[in-house]
C-alpha positions as CSV (number, residue, x, y, z in Angstrom):
1,M,108.4,20.6,79.0
2,P,104.5,19.8,80.3
3,E,105.5,22.3,82.9
4,D,106.5,25.3,80.7
5,N,102.9,24.1,78.7
6,E,100.6,24.7,81.8
7,L,102.3,28.0,82.7
8,K,101.4,29.2,79.0
9,I,97.7,28.3,79.3
10,R,97.5,29.9,82.9
11,A,98.9,33.2,81.5
12,N,96.5,33.2,78.8
13,D,93.9,32.5,80.8
14,G,92.7,36.5,81.8
15,F,91.4,37.9,85.0
16,T,89.9,37.0,88.1
17,L,86.5,37.9,89.0
18,V,87.8,39.3,92.3
19,E,90.4,41.3,89.5
20,V,87.7,42.4,88.1
21,L,85.7,43.7,90.4
22,V,88.2,45.3,92.7
23,A,88.9,47.5,89.5
24,A,85.4,47.9,88.7
25,T,85.1,49.2,92.4
26,I,88.3,51.6,92.2
27,F,86.9,52.9,88.9
28,V,83.2,53.7,90.4
29,F,84.7,55.7,93.4
30,A,87.2,57.9,90.7
31,L,83.7,58.1,89.0
32,L,81.6,59.5,91.8
33,G,84.4,61.9,92.9
34,L,84.4,63.4,89.6
35,A,80.5,63.8,89.5
36,A,81.0,65.7,92.9
37,G,83.6,67.8,91.6
38,T,81.0,68.5,88.8
39,V,78.1,69.4,90.6
40,S,80.2,72.0,93.1
41,I,82.0,73.5,89.6
42,L,78.0,73.8,88.8
43,R,76.6,75.4,91.8
44,T,79.6,77.3,91.9
45,N,79.3,79.2,88.2
46,N,75.5,79.4,88.9
47,T,76.3,81.5,92.4
48,S,78.6,83.9,90.3
49,Q,76.3,84.8,87.7
50,L,73.5,85.0,89.7
51,Q,76.3,87.7,91.9
52,V,76.9,89.3,88.6
53,S,73.1,90.3,87.2
54,A,73.2,91.9,90.9
55,V,76.0,93.9,91.1
56,N,74.4,95.1,86.8
57,L,71.4,95.9,88.9
58,A,72.3,98.0,91.5
59,Q,74.8,99.6,88.7
60,A,72.1,100.2,86.3
61,K,70.0,101.8,89.6
62,I,73.2,104.0,90.6
63,E,73.4,105.1,86.8
64,E,69.8,106.2,86.7
65,F,70.0,108.5,89.4
66,R,73.2,109.8,88.5
67,A,71.2,110.7,84.4
68,M,68.2,112.3,86.5
69,S,68.5,116.1,86.4
70,A,69.0,117.9,90.2
71,A,65.6,118.9,90.5
72,A,64.3,115.2,90.1
73,F,66.8,113.7,91.9
74,G,66.1,116.4,94.7
75,A,62.8,115.2,95.0
76,L,63.7,111.8,96.0
77,A,63.1,110.7,99.7
78,C,64.7,107.6,100.3
79,P,65.7,107.7,104.1
80,S,65.7,104.3,104.5
81,Y,65.8,100.7,102.4
82,T,62.2,100.0,103.3
83,S,60.7,103.6,102.5
84,T,57.3,103.5,100.1
85,G,58.6,103.7,96.5
86,C,62.2,103.1,97.5
87,S,62.4,99.2,96.0
88,D,62.0,97.2,93.1
89,T,61.5,93.7,91.3
90,P,63.7,93.2,88.8
91,S,64.3,90.2,87.2
92,A,67.5,89.8,85.4
93,S,69.3,85.4,84.7
94,G,65.7,84.0,85.1
95,K,65.7,85.1,88.5
96,I,63.6,87.3,90.2
97,Y,65.9,90.1,92.7
98,N,65.0,92.4,95.4
99,R,66.7,96.2,94.6
100,S,66.0,99.1,96.9
101,W,67.9,102.0,97.5
102,Q,68.5,104.9,100.3
103,I,69.7,108.1,99.6
104,T,71.0,110.2,102.2
105,A,71.5,114.2,101.4
106,D,74.6,116.5,102.4
107,S,76.6,113.4,103.1
108,P,79.4,112.8,102.9
109,V,79.7,116.9,102.5
110,A,76.6,119.4,101.7
111,G,75.7,119.7,98.6
112,V,76.5,115.6,98.0
113,S,74.1,112.9,98.4
114,A,75.2,109.5,99.2
115,I,73.1,106.8,97.4
116,A,73.2,103.2,98.5
117,V,71.8,100.4,96.3
118,K,70.9,96.6,97.7
119,V,70.0,93.7,95.9
120,D,68.9,90.7,97.2
121,W,67.7,87.3,95.9
122,S,67.9,83.2,97.1
123,D,69.3,81.1,95.5
124,Y,70.7,78.1,97.6
125,S,71.1,80.5,100.5
126,S,69.7,84.4,101.1
127,R,72.8,87.0,99.2
128,S,72.8,90.4,98.9
129,V,74.9,92.9,97.4
130,T,75.3,96.5,98.6
131,M,76.8,99.3,96.2
132,S,77.8,103.1,97.3
133,A,78.2,106.3,95.3
134,S,77.9,109.9,95.5
135,V,76.0,112.3,93.6
136,S,76.3,115.9,93.7
137,Q,73.2,117.7,94.1
């Protein structure tokens, strides 16, 4: 009988210090993995939001060109992205973007102008979006 009592007492002792430390270590590593995944998801979400804003800014500029009269549009001269008067710095999503555009007359065919709008910004690295469209002159 005394042997049964000893087993019952030992069974009710609880966890050893080593078992608790091993369990805590496993739990900490699991939490660190979740934290790293969360940071990665937040960073990707932010990058996606900034890219959507850049696409919207490029589309807005193209729509602005399409809404111009033929005379006003024909007076624009933007042979390259770096030409004077062919850029601006709008802001969206709390970020300042560099937007520039290039207009190529009679391209791809006579009477049609090709427009390319490029939007640049920096978040974790330098990024750029370019949209193209054609507008009749």
